[in-house]
KOLSESE-452734 format. One record per residue (C-alpha): x, y, z; residue in three letters. Coordinates in steps of 0.25 Angstrom, whole numbers, padded with zeros to 4 digits, always signed. Example, Ala and Ser with C-alpha at 12.3 -4.5 7.8 and 13.67 -1.06 7.14 Angstrom:
2
+0049-0018+0031ALA+0055-0004+0029SER
# end
This chain:
363
+0101-0121-0034UNK+0095-0125-0020UNK+0104-0116-0013UNK+0099-0104-0020UNK+0086-0102-0011UNK+0095-0101+0001UNK+0103-0090-0003UNK+0096-0077+0003UNK+0093-0068-0008UNK+0094-0055+0000UNK+0109-0059+0002UNK+0110-0061-0013UNK+0104-0048-0016UNK+0113-0040-0007UNK+0126-0047-0012UNK+0121-0042-0026UNK+0120-0028-0021UNK+0105-0028-0023UNK+0098-0015-0017UNK+0088-0020-0006UNK+0077-0013+0000UNK+0082-0015+0015UNK+0068-0011+0020UNK+0064-0025+0015UNK+0075-0034+0020UNK+0069-0044+0030UNK+0056-0045+0021UNK+0052-0057+0013UNK+0054-0049+0001UNK+0066-0039+0000UNK+0065-0027-0009UNK+0077-0024-0018UNK+0081-0016-0031UNK+0081-0024-0043UNK+0095-0025-0048UNK+0090-0031-0062UNK+0080-0020-0067UNK+0085-0008-0059UNK+0073-0007-0052UNK+0067+0008-0049UNK+0071+0019-0040UNK+0066+0016-0026UNK+0060+0003-0029UNK+0063-0011-0026UNK+0058-0021-0035UNK+0067-0033-0033UNK+0060-0042-0022UNK+0069-0051-0015UNK+0062-0062-0008UNK+0070-0067+0004UNK+0061-0079+0007UNK+0063-0085-0006UNK+0076-0079-0010UNK+0071-0074-0023UNK+0070-0060-0030UNK+0061-0054-0040UNK+0060-0039-0047UNK+0046-0034-0047UNK+0051-0025-0059UNK+0060-0033-0068UNK+0055-0047-0063UNK+0070-0052-0060UNK+0069-0063-0050UNK+0077-0075-0045UNK+0084-0080-0032UNK+0096-0077-0024UNK+0106-0084-0035UNK+0100-0078-0047UNK+0100-0064-0041UNK+0114-0064-0036UNK+0119-0070-0050UNK+0112-0061-0059UNK+0117-0048-0051UNK+0131-0054-0051UNK+0131-0060-0065UNK+0135-0073-0060UNK+0130-0087-0062UNK+0121-0093-0052UNK+0131-0103-0046UNK+0140-0092-0043UNK+0130-0083-0037UNK+0126-0095-0028UNK+0140-0097-0024UNK+0141-0082-0020UNK+0128-0082-0013UNK+0131-0095-0005UNK+0144-0090+0001UNK+0153-0087-0010UNK+0152-0071-0008UNK+0149-0063+0004UNK+0150-0050-0003UNK+0138-0040-0004UNK+0138-0029-0014UNK+0132-0015-0009UNK+0119-0013-0014UNK+0117-0007-0028UNK+0106+0000-0035UNK+0102-0009-0047UNK+0107-0005-0061UNK+0096-0002-0072UNK+0094-0012-0083UNK+0102-0009-0095UNK+0096-0006-0105UNK+0086+0001-0096UNK+0072-0006-0094UNK+0062-0002-0104UNK+0049+0005-0100UNK+0036+0000-0105UNK+0029+0006-0117UNK+0020+0018-0113UNK+0006+0015-0107UNK-0002+0016-0121UNK+0007+0006-0128UNK+0006-0003-0115UNK-0009-0002-0114UNK-0010-0006-0129UNK-0003-0019-0128UNK-0008-0023-0115UNK-0022-0020-0119UNK-0020-0028-0131UNK-0014-0040-0123UNK-0025-0041-0114UNK-0036-0040-0125UNK-0029-0053-0130UNK-0028-0061-0117UNK-0039-0067-0109UNK-0042-0069-0095UNK-0041-0084-0089UNK-0052-0089-0082UNK-0043-0091-0070UNK-0040-0076-0070UNK-0054-0072-0072UNK-0058-0080-0060UNK-0047-0073-0052UNK-0053-0059-0056UNK-0067-0063-0054UNK-0062-0067-0040UNK-0058-0053-0037UNK-0072-0049-0040UNK-0070-0043-0053UNK-0082-0045-0064UNK-0080-0051-0077UNK-0082-0037-0083UNK-0072-0030-0074UNK-0062-0041-0077UNK-0064-0039-0092UNK-0064-0024-0091UNK-0050-0024-0083UNK-0044-0032-0094UNK-0038-0044-0086UNK-0031-0055-0093UNK-0023-0067-0091UNK-0009-0068-0096UNK-0007-0081-0102UNK+0005-0091-0097UNK+0007-0097-0111UNK+0020-0092-0118UNK+0013-0095-0132UNK+0001-0086-0128UNK+0010-0074-0123UNK+0017-0074-0136UNK+0005-0075-0144UNK-0001-0063-0137UNK+0012-0055-0138UNK+0014-0058-0152UNK+0000-0054-0156UNK+0001-0041-0148UNK+0015-0037-0154UNK+0007-0037-0169UNK-0001-0026-0164UNK+0007-0019-0152UNK+0022-0018-0149UNK+0024-0026-0135UNK+0039-0020-0134UNK+0038-0011-0121UNK+0026-0017-0116UNK+0027-0024-0102UNK+0025-0039-0103UNK+0029-0040-0117UNK+0044-0046-0122UNK+0050-0052-0133UNK+0055-0067-0131UNK+0068-0073-0136UNK+0062-0075-0150UNK+0057-0061-0151UNK+0042-0064-0149UNK+0033-0055-0140UNK+0030-0062-0126UNK+0023-0058-0114UNK+0029-0060-0100UNK+0023-0062-0086UNK+0017-0073-0078UNK+0002-0077-0081UNK-0009-0071-0074UNK-0020-0061-0074UNK-0016-0047-0082UNK-0021-0035-0075UNK-0020-0022-0083UNK-0015-0010-0076UNK-0022+0003-0081UNK-0021+0017-0080UNK-0032+0026-0078UNK-0035+0027-0093UNK-0036+0011-0093UNK-0023+0009-0101UNK-0015-0003-0097UNK-0002+0001-0091UNK+0003-0013-0087UNK-0002-0027-0084UNK-0001-0034-0070UNK-0002-0050-0070UNK-0008-0056-0058UNK+0001-0069-0058UNK-0005-0082-0058UNK+0006-0090-0051UNK+0011-0081-0040UNK+0006-0083-0026UNK+0012-0072-0019UNK+0002-0061-0019UNK+0013-0049-0020UNK+0019-0055-0033UNK+0006-0059-0040UNK+0005-0047-0049UNK+0016-0043-0060UNK+0016-0033-0071UNK+0016-0039-0085UNK+0030-0036-0088UNK+0042-0040-0097UNK+0053-0031-0091UNK+0061-0044-0088UNK+0062-0048-0102UNK+0072-0044-0112UNK+0062-0036-0122UNK+0052-0034-0111UNK+0048-0022-0103UNK+0044-0021-0088UNK+0030-0016-0083UNK+0027-0004-0075UNK+0019-0005-0061UNK+0007+0003-0065UNK-0005+0010-0057UNK-0018+0004-0061UNK-0031+0012-0061UNK-0045+0006-0061UNK-0059+0010-0058UNK-0067+0023-0059UNK-0057+0034-0063UNK-0067+0045-0059UNK-0068+0040-0045UNK-0065+0049-0034UNK-0059+0039-0026UNK-0047+0030-0030UNK-0041+0018-0023UNK-0027+0014-0023UNK-0023-0001-0023UNK-0012-0011-0028UNK-0014-0019-0040UNK-0023-0016-0053UNK-0031-0030-0050UNK-0034-0025-0036UNK-0039-0012-0041UNK-0047-0018-0052UNK-0055-0027-0043UNK-0056-0016-0031UNK-0061-0006-0041UNK-0071-0016-0047UNK-0076-0020-0033UNK-0078-0005-0029UNK-0086+0000-0041UNK-0075+0004-0050UNK-0067+0012-0040UNK-0055+0018-0044UNK-0042+0010-0040UNK-0028+0015-0042UNK-0020+0002-0042UNK-0004+0003-0039UNK+0005-0008-0043UNK+0010-0010-0030UNK+0008-0004-0016UNK+0021+0003-0017UNK+0020+0007-0032UNK+0015+0021-0032UNK+0022+0027-0045UNK+0011+0034-0052UNK+0001+0033-0042UNK+0000+0049-0039UNK-0001+0052-0054UNK-0011+0041-0056UNK-0020+0045-0044UNK-0019+0060-0047UNK-0026+0059-0061UNK-0037+0051-0055UNK-0050+0059-0051UNK-0049+0052-0037UNK-0046+0061-0025UNK-0047+0050-0014UNK-0038+0038-0015UNK-0039+0026-0006UNK-0027+0017-0004UNK-0032+0003-0004UNK-0020-0006-0003UNK-0021-0020+0002UNK-0024-0022+0016UNK-0011-0029+0020UNK-0007-0014+0022UNK-0012-0017+0036UNK+0001-0027+0038UNK+0010-0023+0027UNK+0018-0010+0030UNK+0023-0009+0016UNK+0008-0007+0011UNK+0006+0003+0021UNK+0018+0011+0017UNK+0013+0010+0002UNK+0000+0015+0006UNK+0007+0027+0011UNK+0014+0030-0001UNK+0001+0028-0010UNK-0006+0038+0000UNK+0006+0048-0001UNK+0005+0048-0016UNK-0010+0050-0017UNK-0010+0060-0007UNK+0000+0069-0016UNK-0012+0071-0025UNK-0018+0084-0023UNK-0033+0082-0017UNK-0032+0067-0014UNK-0036+0060-0001UNK-0030+0047+0001UNK-0035+0035+0010UNK-0031+0021+0014UNK-0042+0010+0013UNK-0043-0001+0022UNK-0052-0013+0022UNK-0054-0027+0029UNK-0040-0033+0029UNK-0045-0047+0027UNK-0045-0042+0012UNK-0032-0038+0007UNK-0035-0030-0005UNK-0046-0020-0008UNK-0051-0028-0019UNK-0052-0040-0010UNK-0060-0031+0000UNK-0069-0026-0010UNK-0072-0040-0016UNK-0075-0045-0002UNK-0084-0034+0001UNK-0092-0036-0012UNK-0094-0050-0011UNK-0099-0047+0003UNK-0108-0038-0001UNK-0101-0027+0007UNK-0097-0013+0005UNK-0088-0009+0017UNK-0080+0004+0014UNK-0065+0004+0015UNK-0059+0010+0027UNK-0051+0022+0023UNK-0041+0031+0031UNK-0033+0043+0026UNK-0020+0038+0020UNK
# end
């Protein structure tokens, strides 16, 4: 087994015919089309970590190393896969578009049904003191924490089974992301433990739930959607745009992540924030922004855009989407780069008793 780590995973992926985003070759994480879930058009959800020689799909959560990737796609044993990769085979397949799952993956239930189950689930959960301290440390008040509905997802399997079973008496969890039936037919809840963050539409309905993971040190991997798409009877979660703050505001800020937007909105007197699930995930942004009362949009992505060209390109894409709405004016916000996120900057300003305006430039 010690030999597996020495097998370059990018080489294994190419031998299997995995479609690689060649623009990302040479980076620590190479993007690829997921061959297991079919991925989506013009998307690369599979991340190939060339430093650790492991892979993970952000959509279906398939993961493993060089040998398991090769074995699964070739339908052979791990030992045969290791033999091929260690020199028994030098043949490379032509890159192939991944095939969709059979049967096709189910879509989550419509929003009203999702909201009903998610709301009931949160009503029956508590927020741990550890998680409360984390949220208070972001400058949120006790009242705002309660208002936003944050909760803790328990680690205990027994607690999850009890909660899922109780909810199933009054709601049908079939088709709700995060819920699945285990091998004994009991309803269960998937996902690693962490802070549950409701992601709401402009009417306050819970579209999906993000989890801020307890045991993930890497910032880029710290947030996951509550999803059970990788389970036999489960269903995946979508990636949703979160709307928070004063819906009648004339100015709306665009940032990444519901928790960041919640905190920034609170620090800025309930300012209107539209929170993307990722800097490059703009599906639905134009439609969401168009029905708000705001005509001025300020793109407030993290200040790592100063050094990260991908974030800068994402900001251009966001500006293009917003500029397509009649009568809108779009600006990009900058602030002291010592503070990465706009929530961090606002918190520091508030604690220092200062109110320095953001630096705006036409997008």
